N, C-alpha and C positions, 0 to 999 in steps of 0.2 A: 589731167590731174587736178584735184582740188586740195586746197590748203585751209585748214582752220587757223585763222591768225590769232585767236585769243580763247583759250580755255584753261580750266583748272584740272588738268589731267590727274594730278595727285589726289584730288578729292573724289574721284570715281572709285567704286568698290573694287574694280579690277582693271587697273590702267592698261596693262598689257593686253588684255582681252578686248578692251575698248579700241586699242590701236589696230587690232586684227579686224575687228568689225568695221571700223572707219575705212581701213584699206579695201575691204571687200565692197565698200559703197563708193570707192574712187577717191576717198580722202586719204592721201598718201603721206601727208605732213601735217603736223600740228605745232603751233607755238604754245607751249605750256608755261603759263606764268605763275609766279609765286606771290604770296601775300605777306609773308613773315618769315622769321628765320627758320622755322621747322619746314616750311614748304620750300624754301631756297635749297635746302639739303635734299628734300624729296624730288624736286624738279631735276637736280642735277643727277640724282641716282637713276631716274627715268631716262634721262639722255644717255647715260652710260649703257642702259639696257638696250636702248633702241636708237642708236646714233643716227641712223638714216631716216628716222621718222620724227624725232623729238627735237625741236629747237627751243632752247631754254630761254624763258623770260625771268629775269631776277629783279625783284623790287619789293618795296614795302607799301602795302595798300593803306590809303589814308584812314579807313575805318580802323585798321589795326593800330595805326599811329594814335588815334584818339583813345584807344582802350589800354595803351601801354604806358609804362613809367618812363621818365627820362633816361634812367639807367638801362632799361630794356632797349629803348630806341638807340642809345649810343652804341650798345654792343652790336645791334643789328646792322647799323650803318657800318661799323668795322667789318662785320662779316660780308656785307655787300662789296665793300672796297676790295676785300680779298678774292671774292668770287666773281665779280662782274665780268673779268676778262674771259670767262668761260661761257658767257651768255651770248645770244643772238641779238637780245634787246633788253633794255631796262624796263621792266614792267611786272606786276601792275602797280604803277605808282599813280599819283594825281591828287585831287582834292575831293572832299565829300562833305557837303554842308548839311547833310542829314546827321552826321556824327558830330561835326564841329558847328556848334550854335552860336557861341558868343564870339565877340571880336577877338578875344585873346586865344580861344581855341582855334579859330580860323587862321589866325596869324602864325600859330604854332605849326599847324599843318603845312601852311605855305612855306615856313622856314625849312622843315624837313624835306619838302618837295625840292626846294633850292638845292639842298645838299645832295640829293639823289641826282638832280640834273647836272650838277657839277661832276659827280662821278661818271655819268653817262658821256659827258664831254671829254673827260680825261681819258676814258677807255674807247671813245669813238663809237659809241652804241646809239642806235635809234631809240626812241622812247614810245612806250604805249601807256596812254593816260586815261584814267577814270575821272568822271566829271558830274557825279550826281548832285543835282540841285544847284550847281554852280557852272553851268555850260560856258558862259562867256568868259568867265575868269580862267577856266582851264584852257579853253581855246586860245585865250591871249597868251598863256604861258607856252603853249605848244608852238604858236607862231614866233614868239620871241626866241625860243630855244632854236627853232629852225633858222631864223635870221642870223642869230649870233654864232652858231656852230657850223651850219651847212648840213647838219645831220637831219635825218627823217623823223617825223613824228606821226603817230597814230592816235586819233581819238576813238576809243572803242565804245560801240553802242551809241553813237552820237547822232541819233536819228529823231530829234525832237524839234528841230527848228530849221526850216528851209533857208531863212536869212543867214543863219550862222554857217550852215553848210556852204552857201555860196561864198561867204568869207573864207572858208577853208580852202575852197577851190582856187581862189585868188592867191592864197598864201602857199599853196602846195602842200596842204596837210592831208594826210590819208584818213579816211573815215571808214570804219568797219560796220557791217550790217549783220544783225542777228535774226533769230527766228520771230521776233516781234513783227518782222515784215509780212509774214504769212497771214493773209486774211485780215490785215489791219490798214484800212485806207489812209489814216493820218500818217503812219510811218511810211506807206508807199509813196505818198506825196513828197515826203522829205528825201527818200531814196532817189527819186527821179531827178532830184537836184545834184546829186553827187557826181562829180565829173568822172567819166569812165576810167580815166588813167589814175585816179585816186581811190578807187573802190576796193575794199577788202571784204571778205567773208569771215564770219565768226559764229561760235555757238555760246560762248561763256559757260560751257558745261562745267559742272552739272546744274546750273541755275534752271529752275523750272519756268517754262513759258507755255501758256494755255493748257496747264495741267500735266505737262510732259516734262520729265527730267531731261535736262540737256545731255547730249552725247556728241562727240566729234563727228560721227557718221551723219548727224543732222545738217552738217555743212551742205550736203548734197541738196537737202530740201531748201535751204536758203538760196542756193545757186539756182535752183528751179524756179523759185519765186522771183529772183532777179531777172532770169530769162523770160518769164512770162510778162513781167512788168515792162521790160525794155524791148520786148519783141525780138530777142536774140534766141538762139538755141543754146542749150546747156553747155555744149562743147565750147562755144564762143565765150561764154561766161567763165568757164574753167581756164581757158587760155588767157583771158583778160586779167582775171584776178590773180592767177599764178605769176604772170608776168609783173603785176603790180607789186606782189609781195617779194619778188625777186629784187625789185628796185628798192623797196622799203628796207629789207634786210641786208642789201649789198651783196646778194649772191652773185658769184661769177659762173655764168652759165657754161663757160668753157673749161672750168677747172675740173680736174679729175679728182673729186672729193665725193665720197658716198653721200647721196641725198641732195647734192647740189647740181650735179652735172646734167640732170634731165629737166631743169627748169625751163619752162616755156616763157619766152619774152615776146613783147609786142602786145598790142591791143586785141587783135584777133577777133574783132566784132564783125557780124554780118548784118 
């Protein structure tokens, strides 16, 4: 089984059809993340429609934070507080210095992230963090959260620095790899540094990469690229990364819960 650890399922034209196509490709589970109040509701609706396939990520994206009024953000944080107990993970949250340019804007983004991390701690949820143009700052927040709470943290699409990935390995931070790995040697060199037991797969669908609109089914292509890079077979990569996301999300592989009981654990590499 393969798992897409980070996608925007609600943004696809036909989310339920996308789940069917993904399952046909061996991608049996997706973590569907939100960005704003509207998508929080949409993700929870998708989870109710496909509870064995969709694991909801609820959070407020830093780009949305930068575009919104204080009143909108306050209302969104109240919504997040009410709904986060229903989530598998807090996400997509984080920092984004493309949108936050001034010192004041960046501090405001950081303050809102602090409030989201406090909610994650309150509800015992792992976090999935966005880090555009502020890799080290976001990594430091992930590490501090992990050290303070004992909860897991994922840096999504964090494939730009070998040095920072090695720091993530030391701190036990999960790093997810997307379609930019395919045919891109600089990304491949970074992915080589990710510890096997901290590696996750993602698509960030429907984000376009190399002219192709993202889709959860493309998780299989990412898995094959990882297999080729590391000289594993794709079944080993599937077992490895599914075991990893089980640990990240705290799945109980022995529990009789639809969508959880078939999780493969262990590294499974050959």
